[in-house]
N, C-alpha and C positions, 0 to 999 in steps of 0.2 A: 245797603248790604243785606242780603237775604240768606238765611241759613235754616234749613229744615232738619230737625232731629227725627230720625226714623227709628222704629223699633229695633231692638237688638244691636243698636250701635252705641258704643261707649260715649258718654258725654264728656267733653273735654273741659277740664277745670282750668280756668284762667285766673292767675293771681292779680289782685287789684293793687298790690303794693309794689314799689320799686326798690331795688337793692340800694342800700345806703352805703356809699363808699366812705372809707375812712381816709384820714390824712395820708397823702402819699409820702410826705417827708416830715421830719420832726427835728426842730433845732436842738442841738446837743449842747448843754451847758457843762463845761469840763468839771466844775466843782461838784455837780450832782449828776454824774453820768449814770444812766439807768443800767441795772443789771440785766443779764440775758434771761431767757425764760426759765432757766433752771436755777436762778439765784447764784450766779458765778462770781459775786464780789466777796470781799473779805468778811463782811458782816454775815452773809449767808453761810460761808464756811464755818464761821464761829457758831452760828445757830445749829448747823448740822452736828458739830462736835458736841454741843451741849445736849442735843437730843439723844445722841448715842450714849453719852454718859448717864443720862437719866434712865434710859432703858436698861443698861447694864448694871445700874446701881453703884457705879464708881463715884468717887468723891469729885466735887466740883472744883475746877481750877479757878484761881482768882481772876476776876474780870479786869480787863485793862481799862474799862470805862469807869469814869468817876461816878459814884452813887452814894446816896445817903445811907446811914446805918440802918434805918428802918427798911429800906429797900433790900439791903443785904440780908437782913434777918428774914424777910419774907421769902427771899429766894432759897435760903438754906432750909427753912421750915417746909416749904412746899415746892419741890423742884418742878412739878407739873405746870406751874404758873410762869415759868421762866420765859416762855415764848411770847407771852402777852406783855412783857415789860420792855421789849426792845423798841427801837424807834419805828416810826411809820414805815411800812414796807414800801419798796420802790418797784417791785415787779409783781405780776399777777400770781406767780407761784408762791410768793411770800404772804399774800393776803389771806386772812381767815376765810374759810369756806362760806360762812354766813354772809360776809361782806360781798363775796363774788356773786352769790345767788341773788342778793338784794339788788345789786347793780344790774344783773341780767333782767330781773323782773321789771325794774324801772325802765330799762331800755325797751323791753317788749311793750310795755304800756304806752310809751311815747310813740313807737312805730304804729301800734294799733290805732291810736287816736289820729294819727296822720292818715292811715288807710281809710278810716271810716269818716272821711270828710263828707259834709252834707251835700247831697245831690240836689240839683235844681229841679223844681217841679214845672214842667212845661204844659200842664193841663190848665187851660184858661177857664173853661166852664164845663159843666156836665149836667145831664138830665136823663130821666128815664120815663117810660110809659109802659103800663101793662094793662091789657084788657082781657076779660073773660070771653071765650068764644061762645058759639051758639050751636046747639044740637037739637033737632026736632024731637019732641017728646021728652026732653030732659030740661025743664025750666030751671032746675036747681044745679045746673052744671057748675063744677068747681074749676077755678083757674089752676091748672097744674104747672104753670110756669113760675119760676123764681128768678131773682136777680141778686147780684152782689155789687155793692159800691163801698169800697173800703179805701180811704185815702190816708190812713194813719197806721200803716203796717211798719214793721221794723225796717231800719236802714233806708228811710225815705222812699219806700215802695208803695205804689198804689195798685189796687186790684179791682177790676171790673169784670163781671161775668153774667151769663144767662144760662139757666138750666130749664129744659123743656121735658116735663114728666109725661109718661104715657102708661097705659094700663090702669087697672082698678086702683092701685095705690101709687100712681105716678106722682101725685102732689106730695106724698110723704118722702119719696126719694129725692125730688128736687128741693124740698124744704130742708132735708137733712144735709144735702150738699151745701146749701146756703149757710147753714149754721156751722158746719164742721170744717169745710175746706180751708177758709182763711186761717183757722187755728192750727190745723195740721201742717199747712204749708209754712207758716211763719216759724213753727217749732222745729222744722227739719234742719239738721246740722249743715246742709249744703245750700241753705236759702240764700246766703250772701255770696259764697264762692262759686257755686255752680247752680244757678236757678233752674236750668233745664233738668238737671239730675234731681233737684228737689221736687219739681213738679211731677215727674214720673213716679217717684217714690210716694209722694203724697196721694196721687190718684190711686195707686195700688192699696195703700192703707185705707183710704176712704171707701173704696169698693168692698174691701173686706169687712169694714164696719157695717156698711149698708146691708150686706147679706146676713149679718148676725143680728140684725134688728128684728123686733117682733112682728113687724108688718110683712106680709107675703110679697116676695119679689120674684116668684117663679115666672110670672108673665107681666111684671111691672118694672119700670126703670126710668132712666132720664138721660137726655143728652147733656152736654156741658161744653161751653166755649168760654174761655177766659182770656183777658188781656192784662198782663202785668207790666207795669212801667216803673223804671228806675232811671232818672235822668233822661237821656236820649235813647236808652235801650228799651226795647219792647219785646215781650215774649207772649206769643199767642199759642194757647194750648187748646186743642179741639178733640172732643169725643162725640161722634154722632153727626147730625145734620143741621145743628144750629150754625151760625155763621158770624164772622167778623171781617170788616173791610176797612181800608184806609182811603180817604179822599185826598188826592194830591193836586195842587194847582200847578199847571205847567207854566214855566217861565215864558214870557212874551219874547218873540224874536226881536233882534236889534232893529231899531228904526220904525217899529210899529207904534201906533198911537192908541191911547185909551187903556182901560183896565183889562186885566187878563181874564178871559172868559173860557179858557181851555182847561178842562179838568179830566182826570182819569181816576178810575177805581183800581185799587190794588187789593187783591184777595189775601187776607191774612190766614185763611183756613180753607180747607176743601171739605165738601160734604162726604161723609163716609157712607156710601151707598153699597149695597151688596153686589151690584153689577160692575163695580170698579175692579179692574183686573187683579190687583194685588189683594183686594179684600175678598173677592170671590174665590181666589186660589187658596187662601187660608181657610175659608169656610168649607170648601170641598175637601181639602186635606183632612179636616176634622170630622168628616162624615156627614156634612150637612148638604142641603139643596138650596139653590138660588133660582127661584121662579116667581113670576107674577101671578096674580089671580087669573083664573080662567072662566070664561063665560060658558053657557050651556053647550056651545059648539066646540069648546076646547081652545078658543082663541084667547091669547093673553091680553090682559088690560091692567092698567095701573102700574105702579112702580114694582121693581123687583123686591122680593122678600126672602127672608131666611126661614127655612123649614128643616125639621128633622128628616132624615133620609126616608123613613117609611111611615111618617105621620104628618098630617097637615097642621102642625103646630110648630113654632108659635106664630109664624107669619110676620116677623119683625121687619120693618121697612128700612132698617139701618144696620150697619155692620159693626158699629161700636156703641157701647152704652154702659152706664152704671146700672147695677142690678141685673134683671133679666137672666135669672139662673138657668132656665131651660135653654135659652138661646146661647148661653156661654158654653154649653156642652158641645156645640158644633161650630165654634170658632168666633163667636161674637166676643170682643174684648173691650176692656175699659182703659187700655193704654192710650194716652193722649198723643196726638201728632203735634209736634212743637215747631213753630217757626220763630226764629230770632231775627229782629229787625232793628236797624239803626235809623232813627228819625232824622230828617233834615228840615231846612227852613221851608220847603215847599209842601210839607205834610201838614194839613190843616184840620182834619177831623177824623175820628174813628167811630164806626157804628157797629154795635154788637146786637144780634137779634136772634130770636127763635125762628123756626121755619115758618111760623105764622106770618112773619114779615116777608120772608124771601120766597115763599111758595109761588107767588105770582108777580113779584117785583124783582128785577135783576139788580145786580150790584150797580150798574150804570144808572138805572132808574132811581135808586136810593141816593146816589151822589147828586143827581139833578134836583131832587127834592130838598136836600139838605143845604146846598150851596147858598140860596138866597137868605136862609136863616143864619148861616155862618157869617155872611157879610154884615148882618144886623147884630150879631152877637147874641142871638136868641136860641139857646140850646133847648129850652122848654118847648118853644114853638116847633123846632125841628122834630123833636120826639113825638109831639102830639100829631103833627102832620103825617109822619111815617105810619103811626098806628091807624090813623084815619084812612089813608090811601090803601094800606094793606087790607083793612076790613072791606073797603069798597071793592077791591079786586076779588076777594073771596065771595062776596055777594054776587058778583057778575059771573063767576065761574062755577060755584058749588052751592048746594043746598045747606051745607054746614059751614061754620066759621071756626077756624082753629084759634086757640089762645094766642094772643099777640103781645110780645114783650120786646122792647128795645132799650138800649142804653146809648146815648150820644155824648161824645167827648169832643170839645173844641180845643185845639192845640195852638200854642204860640211858641214855636221852636226858634231860638235865636242861633246865630252862627257861633257864639262863644261856647 
């Protein structure tokens, strides 16, 4: 089941609890017939009469109930305590307010403990790999990628993510995302009831904090792609051109022999590029330009980029990011695009990576590389091979090598 949450669309809140039905019938014992909700039996009428007498200051009538002399003395000395000396009430309206509230609180606690039942973790193994890229003339290049691996969040939730920084201070932006995002997300009041709503709100809060930091983000920022899992539910949130995919093993046809060798890749995110129709429409509406670099003859080359209308800045090659103050003035946003996914038994692994992995490797290439290691249960080997093959592809195609970061999750989803 796939569901994508798009901007400006309300996130539907689904309750995780079921209504608890009460008993449809109750056996009536004649000797102790319960009163109606307004206390319509003889004892309740007697109580009402005593209350009226107490308020009006009238003298108390003799009680028909046998009582000790001490009890009678206490009643006459303190009329306000008369209500507490009657027999145990038989209807809700006769019970003291404190007793009713306590009962309601205990019931709420019981229902809450039932709702927050422990979710099973279907993650079998996980591993990561991150390599610093290469740039001629810059031997001290810094790795601007960051990653998140958090398997101990509230409500049996796991979070995995990759952030790819860019610009002079890109490493500070991606590092801040790594430190703050899990904290902001888990503290959101909708974290349990509506994860998609919590993710969107957390991203907005995070971007606001980043722009308030002392490092300059006018021309620096970061992408961010995350996969949050709770039981069989998966939420992928993407900002920018980092990527997440799912490797699914296709069931063998009936009557065939041998193990299944048919696999497919399922994209959990899409790259936010300025030339995408909806992305470019937003940028143009905000007064920006979407153009590629041009050579000496005016011919375009390279990816489409975001520019101010009358200035050749900032030249950002993505339409969504954290930070990037200048680009945000012409429609570059930090709102994540969210895909909600229900895992099944055929879903075997998830790969999350920066564009350093996917620049020259397709989703299908990545699945083919990971499958042999999934069969051996070697997540570390799969992450290492992905980083190695991505670097080799960069060396074949370019003089520079981008930072390369990937997180690999092996799944074991059961039918139960």
